[in-house]
N, C-alpha and C positions, 0 to 999 in steps of 0.2 A: 322457373326455370332461367337458365342462364343461355345466353345466345353465341350461336359460333361462329368465330367470322374466319372466313375461308377467302383466299387471294386467290384471283386469278387473273392472266394476263386481259389487259382493257382491249385489247384488239389483235386482229387476225385468224390464222386456223386455229390456234391453241384453246384462244380464246371460243372459236365456234363447237370445238369438240370436247373442254371443261362444262358449258353449257349444256350440250346433248346429253353426256354419262350423270350432270346432276337430273337433269329432266326425266332421263333413263330409269334414276333411281326414285324416281315419284314426287319429286322435290320442285315447285312451282315458283319461280321469282321473278319477280315482280319489278322488271327492269325497264327503266326508257331511254332514250336515245342519250348519248350523251353523258349518263350517270357514272357517277364515281363508285355508287356504291346502291346496295339494292337487297331487299329484305325476302325472305320465302314468306310466301302464305301459309302453309302448313308445314312446315317443319323450322327448327329452332338456328335457321340459320341466314348470319350477315355476309352478304358477299361484296368483297371490294375489289374493283377493278384497278390495277395496278402496270407498270410498267416492268417488262418482265424480268431485266437487270435489276429492280428496286426488291423482288421479293425475298429472295434470300434474306435481304438485312432487316425485314419486318420479322418475318421468322425466328429469327435471332433476337430480334428486340422483346417478342410478344407481343408487340402489338396486334398482330394475326395468329390464330391457334393451328391452322394446317392451309396448306394450298396445293394448288395442281400447279406444279412447275415442272420445267425438261431439265433432267438431272444432272446435265452437262451443266448448267449454272449452281448445282449444288454443288458439285466436284470445284466449278470454280470461286463459290463467293460463299458456298454454306455451313462452309465448318463441320460440327458434327449433327448437323441436323437430320433428325433418322426419316426416313423412307419407311410407309408402313403399305404402299402397295404400290406396284407399276401398274399402269394403264394402258397399255399397248398402243397408243394412237402417236403420234406427233415423234414418230423416230426419226433419227438421222444417224449423220457420224459424224463426230471431232478430226476432222482429217487435216494432213498435210500436204500443200500441194505446191505444184511449180509449174512456171513456164514450160510448153510441150516441146521446145526444145532444148531444155536443159538433162542433160545423161546424166539422168538420176539411176544409180546401183545400189546405195546402201543412205542409211540416214547421217551415217559419216562425209557425207556428198556437201551440209549443210555445218560443217562445224566454220564457225567464225563468219557467217551469212548473219545478212538482218531477214528476222521474219515480223510478217505485219497480225495482228491479231488483236482481236476483242477479248482474250480468254490467258492475259500472262500470265498467270499462278499456271494453269493447266499445260502451257507452253514451255514454261521454266520446267515444271517438274518431268516434263517426258523427257526433254534433251538432258535435263542433268541424269534420270537415269539410264541414259544411255551413253554418258560422259561425252556428250556434244556441248560445245560451247555455244552459243547463239548472242544476237544481239536485236533486242522485243525492240520490234515499236509499236504502243498497243494504240488502236484506234476504233474508233466505234461507226459502223457503217460503212457498208462499199468496201469492206478488206479484199475483194476479190482483183479492184482495182489496181492495188500497191504495186505489183511487179510490170504494170503495165507503162505506170508515170516514173517511176525508177525508184519508189520509196521504200520499197523491200525485194527480195531476191526471192523471196518464198511466204507462205500466207500457211495460221492455219485458221479454221473458220470450221461452220458447222455444214455438211454436205448433206443434202437430200438425192434428189433425183441425179445433180450432177451437171445441169445442165446451164448451171450458172456457170461452173467452172470452166463448159465448153465455149460458151459466148468469152470467156476473157482467155482464152485461149492458154489454159492452165489444165492440170494433170493431177489426180489424185495420186501421191506417191505412199503415205504413211496413215493409218486408221491410230489414232489415239484411243479412242474407245467409241462405244455404240451408246447413242443416249434417245428417254423418249418419256414423256410424261409419266408423273409420279406423284403420288400424293403425299407431301411430307406436314412433319407435326413438329412444332414449337418446342423448344427445350423447358419451355414455362407455361406450357397448357396447364390448366389448374385441374385437381379431382373430378369438378362438377362437368367440366370441356369434355373430361374424356370419355366421360360415358358418352355422351352425344357422340363424339367422335368413331367410337367402339358402332354407334347402332349405323353412323354415315358409311364408314368400312362396309361393314355386313352388307347394307345396301348397292353396294358398288361391286362387289366379292358376286352377288347373284348376277348381277346387268354383264361382267364381266365372263363371266360361265356362261352365260346365255347367246352370249357373243361368240364364243366359239363352239359351240354344240348345233346340231341338228336332230330334231326329232322324226323319227322313222317309222312309219308305219307298213307292213307287208302282211300278205295272203302266203299263207307256208303248209302245206300236206302235215299233216300232224306226224309222220312217220320220219318227218326232217324236221322238226323244232330242235332237235338235240345238236342236229349237224349246224342249225343256224346259228344256235346260243353261243356255240364257240366260237362264230368268227366276230359276233359284238360284244362290242365292250361296255356293258350295261353297267348302271350304278348301284343296283344289288341284284335285280332277278330282271328277267323280260317281266312285260306282261303280253299273259295270252287270253284270249276273248275266241271261244268256239263263234265259227261262223254258220250261216243258215245251211249251207249247202255241208254234208254227212264227212267228218275225215277232214275238212280245213281250219285251219283259226288264224284269226287276226292277232301276228306279233307287233308290241310295241316296243321301243327303244330310244336310248339316247346315244350319237356318235357325233364323233368327231368333224367339225367342218372342214377341216386341213387334208383330210383323208376320206370322205366319204365316198367318192368316187372309185378309190381301191376296193372299201368295203362293199359295193354297191356290188361290182362284179362279182365279187365271192358270194353273196348270196343270192347272187342269180344261178350260177354255177350249183349253189346248194341247194334250189327247189326253190327260193320264193317267187313271189309275182304280185302282178300290184304294188308295187315299190312306191311308194310317196313320202317327199321329206318337205319340213314344216320348218318353219322358224320359230325359235323359242326367244318369248320378250323376257322372262325372268327365271332363276334357274335357283332357288332356295334348296339347301342343302342340310 
């Protein structure tokens, strides 16, 4: 069997989250300090630790088969690289920011101005779509300092919490698009490698479903099970087990973690008691 080559960022939060999702998918990676590549001990996978901005080109050239990368980089450099799974972490925005003192009313206010960015294609495409002409100053790193040193009138950069903008006396005025980590595939992937990718994707999907869900158990009077069942979003049907106390059953199901507080309030009103909420490690459908 061939070995699948996956690229991930060599350091930083995206690196940590990428390694974690692979581990959660049951893949053990034998990597040491400062290694640029490492092999999995229990899955046909080789990890290449690369500079984030280089990953799209490695995919295009077929040097790696797949990658975990921010889709902001694919928009900028990825061409027609296919995204097969959004991963739900490393979320951020690609935004336009100006000095706080700038009296900003619309994107037209930036016509003819200097924009500092590490994403020249993204900037050009955005402002062209708005009919606005800008002077792009491409720089790498510390983009947010450009207006303060007179290099630019505004910037386009990734924004997470907004704290970096605040520290540099800037304000976000336009969101070009929202980004997150994705699983992307090289256009040159072989049929044999594609089979391994399908297996890996299945495992990752199971992990992601589990992260979004909670397992719920409760005691319910038998005459209230139907009412409780109408509240619970079930995978197929409720699991109902009789309790030692006559007239009561234990009801099990899976709920969305983002809405479970609202669901619990409804369940209590419907007669459920002794409600337990448990994390789910994997969810295979």
